[in-house]
Structure formats: structure tokens, C-alpha cells
C-alpha positions as CSV (number, residue, x, y, z in Angstrom):
1,M,4.2,-19.8,-48.5
2,N,3.2,-16.3,-47.4
3,L,6.1,-14.6,-45.7
4,N,4.1,-11.6,-44.7
5,Y,2.2,-13.8,-42.2
6,F,5.4,-14.7,-40.4
7,D,6.9,-11.2,-40.6
8,K,3.9,-9.5,-39.0
9,P,4.4,-10.7,-35.4
10,I,8.1,-9.9,-35.6
11,N,7.3,-6.4,-36.8
12,Q,4.9,-5.9,-34.0
13,I,7.5,-7.1,-31.5
14,I,10.1,-4.7,-32.9
15,M,7.5,-1.9,-32.9
16,Q,6.7,-2.5,-29.2
17,T,10.4,-2.6,-28.3
18,N,11.0,0.6,-30.2
19,K,8.0,2.2,-28.5
20,W,9.3,1.4,-25.0
21,S,12.9,2.6,-25.8
22,V,11.6,5.8,-27.3
23,A,9.3,6.3,-24.3
24,A,12.2,5.7,-21.9
25,L,14.4,8.3,-23.6
26,D,11.6,10.8,-23.7
27,G,10.7,10.0,-20.1
28,L,14.3,10.7,-19.1
29,L,14.4,14.0,-20.9
30,L,11.0,15.0,-19.4
31,A,12.3,14.0,-15.9
32,L,15.4,16.2,-16.4
33,V,13.1,19.3,-16.4
34,T,11.9,18.5,-12.9
35,I,15.3,17.4,-11.7
36,T,16.9,20.6,-13.0
37,V,14.3,22.9,-11.3
38,T,14.6,21.0,-8.1
39,L,18.4,21.3,-8.1
40,I,18.1,25.1,-8.9
41,Q,15.7,25.6,-6.0
42,T,17.9,23.6,-3.6
43,V,21.3,25.0,-4.5
44,L,20.5,28.6,-5.2
45,S,17.6,29.0,-2.6
46,P,15.8,31.7,-4.7
47,G,13.1,34.0,-3.4
48,T,9.4,33.3,-3.6
49,A,8.9,35.1,-7.0
50,I,11.7,33.1,-8.6
51,I,10.3,29.9,-7.2
52,W,6.9,30.6,-8.8
53,L,8.6,31.5,-12.0
54,L,10.6,28.3,-12.0
55,W,7.4,26.3,-11.3
56,L,5.7,28.0,-14.3
57,V,8.7,27.3,-16.5
58,K,8.7,23.6,-15.3
59,L,4.9,23.3,-16.1
60,I,5.1,24.9,-19.5
61,S,8.3,22.9,-20.4
62,S,6.8,19.6,-19.3
63,L,3.6,20.1,-21.2
64,G,5.4,21.3,-24.3
65,L,7.8,18.4,-24.2
66,L,5.2,15.8,-23.7
67,Y,3.2,17.2,-26.6
68,Y,6.3,17.3,-28.8
69,F,7.2,13.7,-27.9
70,I,3.8,12.3,-28.7
71,K,3.5,14.4,-31.9
72,D,7.0,13.3,-33.0
73,Y,6.2,9.6,-32.3
74,A,3.0,9.9,-34.4
75,K,4.6,11.6,-37.4
76,D,5.7,8.3,-39.0
77,Q,2.3,6.6,-38.7
78,D,-0.6,7.0,-41.1
79,L,-3.1,6.3,-38.4
80,F,-2.5,7.5,-34.8
81,T,-5.7,7.4,-32.7
82,Y,-6.5,9.0,-29.4
83,K,-5.8,5.6,-27.7
84,D,-2.3,5.5,-29.3
85,G,-1.5,9.0,-28.1
86,F,-2.8,8.4,-24.6
87,R,-0.9,5.1,-24.3
88,F,2.4,6.6,-25.5
89,G,1.9,9.7,-23.3
90,F,1.2,7.5,-20.3
91,M,4.3,5.4,-21.0
92,I,6.4,8.5,-21.1
93,S,4.8,10.0,-18.0
94,L,5.1,6.7,-16.0
95,L,8.8,6.3,-16.8
96,S,9.4,10.0,-16.1
97,S,7.6,9.6,-12.8
98,L,9.8,6.7,-11.8
99,I,12.9,8.6,-12.6
100,C,11.7,11.7,-10.7
101,A,10.7,9.6,-7.7
102,C,14.1,7.9,-7.6
103,Y,15.8,11.2,-7.8
104,M,13.7,12.7,-5.1
105,F,14.7,9.9,-2.8
106,L,18.4,10.4,-3.7
107,H,18.0,14.2,-3.4
108,Y,16.7,14.2,0.2
109,A,18.4,11.0,1.5
110,V,21.8,11.2,0.0
111,I,22.7,14.3,-1.9
112,F,21.1,17.0,0.2
113,P,20.2,15.5,3.6
114,D,20.9,18.8,5.3
115,S,18.0,20.5,3.4
116,M,15.6,17.8,4.7
117,A,16.9,18.5,8.2
118,A,16.4,22.3,7.8
119,Q,12.9,21.7,6.5
120,L,12.1,19.4,9.4
121,E,13.4,22.1,11.8
122,Q,11.1,24.7,10.3
123,I,8.1,22.4,10.4
124,S,8.8,21.4,14.0
125,S,9.0,25.0,15.2
126,A,5.7,25.8,13.4
127,I,4.0,22.7,14.9
128,Q,5.4,23.2,18.3
129,S,3.8,26.6,18.8
130,S,0.4,25.5,17.4
131,N,0.0,21.8,18.1
132,P,2.4,20.1,20.6
133,D,0.8,16.7,19.9
134,G,1.9,17.0,16.3
135,M,5.5,16.8,17.4
136,A,5.1,13.1,18.2
137,V,3.8,12.4,14.7
138,L,6.6,14.5,13.2
139,D,9.2,12.6,15.2
140,K,7.8,9.3,13.9
141,I,7.8,10.2,10.2
142,G,10.9,12.4,10.3
143,G,13.3,9.6,9.5
144,K,11.2,8.2,6.7
145,L,10.5,11.5,5.0
146,P,12.7,10.8,1.9
147,Q,10.7,7.6,1.3
148,I,7.4,9.3,1.8
149,I,8.4,12.2,-0.6
150,S,9.5,9.7,-3.3
151,V,6.3,7.7,-3.1
152,F,4.1,10.8,-3.1
153,S,6.1,12.1,-6.1
154,L,5.6,8.9,-8.0
155,F,1.8,9.0,-7.5
156,Y,1.5,12.8,-8.0
157,Y,3.6,12.8,-11.3
158,T,1.8,9.7,-12.6
159,I,-1.7,11.1,-12.0
160,F,-0.6,14.4,-13.5
161,G,0.8,12.6,-16.5
162,I,-2.4,10.6,-17.0
163,I,-4.5,13.8,-16.9
164,V,-2.1,15.7,-19.3
165,S,-1.8,12.6,-21.6
166,S,-5.6,12.4,-21.9
167,I,-5.8,16.0,-22.9
168,I,-2.8,16.0,-25.3
169,A,-3.8,12.8,-27.0
170,N,-6.8,14.6,-28.4
171,Y,-4.5,17.0,-30.2
172,T,-2.1,14.4,-31.6
173,K,-4.4,12.0,-33.2
174,K,-4.4,11.8,-37.0
175,G,-5.9,9.7,-39.8
176,D,-9.3,8.3,-40.2
177,I,-10.2,5.0,-38.5
178,F,-13.1,4.5,-41.0
179,T,-10.8,4.4,-44.1
180,E,-9.8,0.8,-43.6
């Protein structure tokens, strides 16, 4: 009886479970970058130059962390293809996007609802002077803005993660697929 035959599916199941748990932790750490920058911008209300600097720090940190997470996951494997890197990067990005979208909803609906009201007031004064008909639309979506922002964040961060994962996966592959 060949025990290796029976062990192989179990090892693959353990590897898949390990992959998702590693991706979940990495996604949480990646989401913390966005959450931290969002909190800094809301609590401290910095000027425009600082906001741009924070955006740049968030972008570089997110790209660097995603690259590090994929590279770190690949280090224990002899063969790590572009497909493996893309899949793992997508998993991290998707989980991070879900965490960020949930936080954005909590941020605007529960934690800082007054910041949403202030932004709506600024938008309404700008629209009122240029487009009075736009006020009716703003009144309709005003109460649902936290939900809209969270759904938009989910799509935006996921698409951004797909693009970045497809680029980073090219730099994290290793091994030769033709050796086996």
C-alpha cells in the first residue's frame, strides 16, 4: 500500500488552508495601511500637501507590502509561477479590499458621521450655486453615502489589487517549469 497516494490530497488541503490563512493575515496588515491613513486624514485634518504626502506613503507602502508578502510566501517553494504569484496577490488584495470596505462603512456611518455631514454640506453648497437640479439627486443619495462609498471602495481596491498583483507576480516567480 502506497501511503504517499493518500497523503497527497491531505497535504494539498493543508496547503490551501494555510494559503488562505496567510493571505487573510497579510490582507489585514495591508488594509491597516489604508485604515491608518484614513484615520490620520480624518482626525488631524492636514493640509493639501500633507494629504498628497500621505497618499504617496500609502501607495508606496501598499505596493511594497504586497511585493514582500508574495515574495515571502514564495520563498519556501521550489517552483513559484506567475500564476501562483498572481493568485496569492489577488487573494491578499481581495481580503484587504473587504476589510477596507467594511472599515469605510464604519468610518462614515458609525465612527465619524459628522465628517460625512460636513462633506455633504460642502458638496451641497457647491452644487447649489452651479446646478440647482443636482440638489435633488444629492438629497436622494445623501443618506446612503456610507454604503455607496464602501461598495465603491471594494471595487476600486479590488481592481487596483488585480492590476498590481499582475505586475508584481512577474517579479516574484522562480524556478523553471520545464525541469519536471
